[in-house]
N, C-alpha and C positions, 0 to 999 in steps of 0.2 A: 352632503354627500352626493356623490355623482356615480349613478349606476352604470356600468360598463355596458356598452352596446357591442355585439348581440348579448343578450342577457346569458349570465352563467354564475359559477359559483368558483370561489377561491380555495386554496388548498385546505382551509379550515372548514369548509362546507357553508360559508356565509355568502351572501350576494356579493359578486365580485364588484369592486370599485374602481375608478380611474381618476387621475388628476384633471385639474379643471381643463387645461389646454387640449387633452386628449377627448374629453367629454364634448367640447365645442367642436372638434373635428369630426367627431362621431355624430353630432346633431346635423353638421353641415352635409355629411354623406347621406345621413337618413333623409334630409329635406330633398337632396338631389335625386336619389334612387326611389323615391315614392312618387306614385302617380296620384294626381287628384281623385278622389272617390275611395281610396284603399282604407282611408281610416274613418270607422264609423261615426266618430264624435267630432271629427275635424274632416269634413268631406273636401275642403278647399286646400287641405294641406298638401304639398309637394310641388315639384316643379314640371312634371310630365316629360322629363327628360327620357326616361324609359320608353316611352311611346316613340321616341324619334330612333331609337338604337337600330332599326332595321331600314331606316330612310337613308337615301344616298348620301354618303358623306360629302359635304360640300361647304364652301364659305357661307353660304345662305343658312345651312344648318347651325354651323358654329355662331352666326349672329343670332339665331332664334334661341339657342341655348343660352347665351350671354344675356339676352334680354329677360327671358323667363327667369333665370336663375336670380338676377340682380332683384326683381320684383318679390320673388320668395324669400330671399335672404333678408330684404327690408321689411317685409311683412311678419315674418315668423321669428327672425332673429336679431332683428334691429335693436331692440333692447339690450341684447348681450354684446353685439359686436357692431362695430362701424366698419363697413366694408371700404377698402382702399383701392384693391384692384381685383378685376375680374377679367380673365383672358381666356378665351376658347379657341383653341386652334384645331382644325381638321386637316389631317395629313394621312392620304390614302384611307385605310380603313381604321384608323385610330382618331378618337376624339379625346382631347386632352384639355382639362380644366384647372387653371392656376387661379387660386384665390388668396389674396392678401387681405389681412384684416388687423383691426385693432381690437383688443378685449376692453369693453368699456369699464368694467370695475378695477382693473389694474393699469390700464394704458399701456400694456405689452402688445408688441406687433407680433403676428403670427403668419403663417401661410400654409397652404395645403395643396397639393396636386393630386388630382384624380384623373384615371386613365380609362376610357371605355373603347372597347375594339380588341381586334388580334393583334 
């Protein structure tokens, strides 16, 4: 059973669930937008990307995000997915993160694009 994020209820009043691929995308999004120290029982969980939101957007910022995300994905989701591609692009005031991965249990390829900024 995969609990949907953010937590909610379905039309029957039960805990809302989601498909495996959606659950993995939600776990990636949580990992990306959680700052280390926010989770009491896992103080190192997160990538720290939210701390960089107000930093000047630049190729250096994109490289930093790419590096921190690769480490966080390998550490926290490495047993669930195999990271194939991670590209971070900084253009004007927008940071775009493209993630390509393979689900280890099924061998299925998937991708996710996240955008932060205006």
